[in-house]
C-alpha positions as CSV (number, residue, x, y, z in Angstrom):
1,M,63.7,26.8,-8.6
2,L,65.8,27.1,-11.7
3,H,64.1,30.4,-12.5
4,A,64.8,31.7,-9.1
5,N,68.5,30.6,-9.3
6,H,68.7,32.3,-12.7
7,L,67.4,35.6,-11.3
8,L,69.8,35.3,-8.4
9,A,72.7,34.8,-10.7
10,Q,71.7,37.9,-12.7
11,S,71.3,40.0,-9.6
12,D,74.8,39.3,-8.2
13,G,76.2,37.8,-11.1
14,S,76.7,39.2,-13.9
15,P,75.4,37.6,-17.0
16,G,72.6,40.2,-17.0
17,N,74.5,42.9,-15.3
18,R,77.5,42.4,-17.5
19,I,75.3,42.7,-20.6
20,D,73.8,45.9,-19.3
21,E,77.2,47.4,-18.4
22,Q,78.6,46.3,-21.8
23,A,75.7,47.9,-23.7
24,L,76.0,51.1,-21.6
25,E,79.7,51.3,-22.2
26,A,79.2,50.8,-26.0
27,L,76.5,53.5,-26.1
28,S,78.7,55.9,-24.2
29,G,81.6,55.1,-26.5
30,L,79.5,56.1,-29.5
31,F,79.1,59.6,-28.2
32,S,82.2,60.0,-26.1
33,R,84.2,61.1,-29.3
34,M,82.5,63.8,-31.3
35,D,84.2,62.8,-34.6
36,I,83.3,59.1,-34.2
37,L,81.8,58.9,-37.7
38,N,85.2,59.4,-39.2
39,H,86.7,56.5,-37.2
40,P,85.0,53.4,-38.7
41,A,87.1,50.8,-36.9
42,E,86.3,52.3,-33.5
43,L,82.7,52.8,-34.5
44,M,82.3,49.1,-35.5
45,D,83.8,48.0,-32.2
46,N,81.2,50.0,-30.3
47,L,78.3,49.0,-32.5
48,A,79.2,45.3,-32.2
49,N,78.6,45.5,-28.4
50,I,75.1,47.1,-28.6
51,P,72.3,44.5,-28.2
52,M,69.5,44.2,-30.7
53,V,66.9,45.7,-28.4
54,L,68.9,48.9,-27.8
55,A,69.7,49.2,-31.6
56,A,65.9,48.9,-32.3
57,V,65.3,51.7,-29.8
58,L,67.9,53.9,-31.5
59,L,66.3,53.2,-34.8
60,V,62.7,54.0,-33.7
61,V,63.7,57.2,-31.8
62,G,65.8,58.3,-34.7
63,L,62.9,57.8,-37.1
64,M,60.7,59.9,-34.8
65,C,63.2,62.7,-34.8
66,V,63.8,62.6,-38.6
67,L,60.1,62.5,-39.6
68,N,58.4,64.5,-36.9
69,G,61.1,66.2,-34.9
70,Y,59.6,69.7,-34.8
71,I,55.9,68.5,-34.4
72,W,56.9,66.2,-31.4
73,H,59.9,68.3,-30.3
74,K,58.8,68.5,-26.6
75,W,58.6,64.7,-26.2
76,I,61.6,64.1,-28.3
77,V,63.7,66.6,-26.2
78,I,62.6,64.7,-23.0
79,I,63.5,61.3,-24.5
80,L,66.9,62.6,-25.7
81,A,67.5,64.2,-22.3
82,F,66.8,60.8,-20.8
83,M,69.2,59.0,-23.2
84,A,71.9,61.7,-22.6
85,G,71.4,61.3,-18.9
86,I,72.0,57.5,-19.1
87,I,75.2,58.1,-21.0
88,L,76.3,60.7,-18.4
89,G,75.3,58.4,-15.6
90,N,77.3,55.6,-17.0
91,L,80.4,57.8,-17.2
92,L,79.9,59.0,-13.6
93,S,79.2,55.5,-12.3
94,E,82.7,54.4,-13.4
95,Q,83.8,55.5,-9.9
96,L,81.0,53.4,-8.3
97,G,81.4,50.1,-10.0
98,H,79.5,50.6,-13.3
99,S,76.0,50.6,-11.8
100,S,73.2,50.6,-14.4
101,V,70.8,51.7,-11.7
102,I,72.8,55.0,-11.3
103,A,72.9,55.5,-15.1
104,F,69.1,55.1,-15.4
105,S,68.4,57.2,-12.3
106,I,70.5,60.1,-13.7
107,G,68.7,59.7,-17.1
108,T,65.4,60.0,-15.3
109,L,66.6,63.1,-13.4
110,C,67.8,64.7,-16.7
111,A,64.4,64.1,-18.3
112,I,62.6,65.6,-15.3
113,I,64.8,68.7,-15.4
114,A,64.5,69.1,-19.1
115,T,60.7,69.4,-19.0
116,P,60.3,72.9,-17.5
117,M,63.6,74.1,-19.1
118,L,62.8,73.3,-22.7
119,R,64.4,76.3,-24.3
120,I,67.7,75.9,-22.4
121,T,67.6,72.1,-23.2
122,V,67.1,72.9,-26.9
123,A,70.0,75.3,-26.8
124,L,72.2,72.6,-25.2
125,F,71.2,69.9,-27.7
126,G,71.6,72.5,-30.5
127,G,75.1,73.2,-29.3
128,L,76.0,69.5,-29.0
129,T,74.7,69.0,-32.6
130,G,76.9,71.9,-33.7
131,A,79.8,70.3,-31.9
132,F,79.1,67.0,-33.6
133,I,78.9,68.6,-37.1
134,G,82.0,70.7,-36.5
135,A,84.1,67.8,-35.1
136,N,83.3,65.5,-38.0
137,V,83.8,68.1,-40.7
138,W,87.0,69.2,-39.1
139,T,88.4,65.6,-39.0
140,A,87.2,65.0,-42.6
141,V,89.0,68.1,-43.8
142,N,92.1,67.7,-41.5
143,A,92.4,63.9,-41.7
144,A,96.2,64.1,-40.8
145,Q,95.4,65.8,-37.5
146,P,92.2,64.2,-36.1
147,E,93.3,65.1,-32.5
148,T,92.4,68.7,-33.2
149,H,88.8,67.9,-33.8
150,W,87.9,69.8,-30.6
151,A,88.5,73.1,-32.4
152,G,85.7,72.3,-34.9
153,A,83.5,71.0,-32.1
154,A,83.9,74.2,-30.1
155,M,83.1,76.4,-33.0
156,G,80.0,74.4,-33.9
157,F,78.8,74.3,-30.3
158,I,79.0,78.1,-29.9
159,V,77.3,78.8,-33.3
160,L,74.3,76.6,-32.9
161,A,73.8,77.2,-29.1
162,M,73.6,80.9,-29.7
163,A,71.5,80.4,-32.9
164,S,68.9,78.5,-30.9
165,F,67.8,81.6,-29.0
166,L,67.3,83.5,-32.3
167,L,66.2,80.7,-34.6
168,F,64.4,78.4,-32.2
169,K,62.3,76.5,-34.7
170,L,65.1,76.1,-37.3
171,V,67.6,74.8,-34.7
172,I,65.0,72.2,-33.4
173,I,64.5,71.0,-37.0
174,M,68.3,70.9,-37.5
175,F,69.2,69.0,-34.3
176,T,66.3,66.5,-34.6
177,A,67.1,65.8,-38.3
178,I,70.9,65.4,-37.7
179,G,70.6,63.6,-34.3
180,G,67.8,61.4,-35.7
181,A,69.7,60.6,-38.8
182,S,72.7,59.5,-36.8
183,M,70.6,57.2,-34.6
184,V,68.8,55.8,-37.6
185,V,72.0,55.0,-39.5
186,L,73.9,53.6,-36.4
187,G,70.8,51.6,-35.3
188,A,70.4,50.1,-38.7
189,I,74.0,49.2,-39.0
190,T,73.9,47.6,-35.6
191,L,70.9,45.5,-36.6
192,L,72.6,44.4,-39.8
193,L,75.6,43.4,-37.8
194,Q,73.4,41.0,-35.9
195,V,72.7,39.0,-39.1
196,D,75.5,36.5,-39.5
197,N,75.3,36.5,-43.3
198,W,75.4,40.3,-43.6
199,E,77.9,41.1,-40.8
200,P,81.1,40.5,-42.8
201,V,79.8,42.4,-45.8
202,V,78.6,45.4,-43.8
203,R,81.9,45.6,-41.8
204,E,84.1,45.2,-44.8
205,N,82.3,48.0,-46.7
206,I,82.3,50.4,-43.8
207,L,86.0,49.8,-43.0
208,A,87.0,50.1,-46.6
209,N,85.5,53.6,-46.9
210,D,86.0,56.1,-44.1
211,R,83.4,58.5,-45.6
212,L,80.6,56.0,-46.0
213,V,78.9,56.5,-42.6
214,P,79.2,60.3,-42.7
215,I,77.6,60.3,-46.2
216,L,74.7,58.1,-45.1
217,V,74.1,60.3,-42.0
218,A,74.3,63.5,-44.2
219,V,71.8,62.1,-46.7
220,A,69.3,61.0,-44.0
221,A,69.7,64.4,-42.2
222,V,69.1,66.5,-45.3
223,G,66.1,64.4,-46.2
224,G,64.7,64.8,-42.6
225,F,65.4,68.6,-42.6
226,V,63.6,69.1,-46.0
227,L,60.6,67.0,-44.9
228,Q,60.2,68.7,-41.6
229,Q,60.5,72.2,-43.1
230,S,57.8,71.4,-45.7
231,R,55.5,70.0,-42.9
232,A,56.1,73.0,-40.7
233,H,55.3,75.4,-43.6
234,A,52.2,73.3,-44.5
235,S,50.9,73.4,-40.9
236,A,51.6,77.1,-40.6
237,G,49.7,77.7,-43.8
238,A,46.8,75.6,-42.6
239,A,46.7,77.5,-39.3
240,K,46.5,80.9,-41.2
241,E,43.7,79.7,-43.4
242,K,41.6,78.3,-40.5
243,P,38.7,80.7,-39.9
244,A,38.5,82.2,-36.4
245,G,35.8,81.0,-34.1
């Protein structure tokens, strides 16, 4: 009886639904501003509202992207399309009462559409990665005018979206390394914030240094890029040496 009442409370109530909506809003907030890495206070507020399970998912998917982005790029692109669709669905559902069902439905739709349109999806994610890089670099260089970060985002989007049609493999490695590094760092920070003894130290260090999170993401991204490049060259070499028949 108590269990049934608990389920009923969650269905029209809101403890469960409020948690889902809060998590979706926090996840949307992370990616709603392209130069979010250069705004530690806003970043911390969003990360504090992400539940541990979602942070673990970000960390695992991010590690998959960093370590094996090119090798598993088809599945990774579909997973990223699903996650992007959830964020888009959450933004659209603001007009319909913040329904998590709508968010997950649109996420599923985006994953389905991305499957047969892989090259176009890669171009889109490549462009978004370029926009992410451009916006954060622009804000880091023009700290006095962060509102103009859209200029760097626009340039980055155009460059990498166009490059994806000429340098398909390189762009996949780049966007999986950078996107994965961002998810690994943000997921790890979120998990650390869940530990009471570490939360004040982590928050204090990030808020004291505006460049700490961008540096951590850059280090993880470069490491992932180098690792994926070496693995891609090794697999290409092994394929050439393999005797025919």
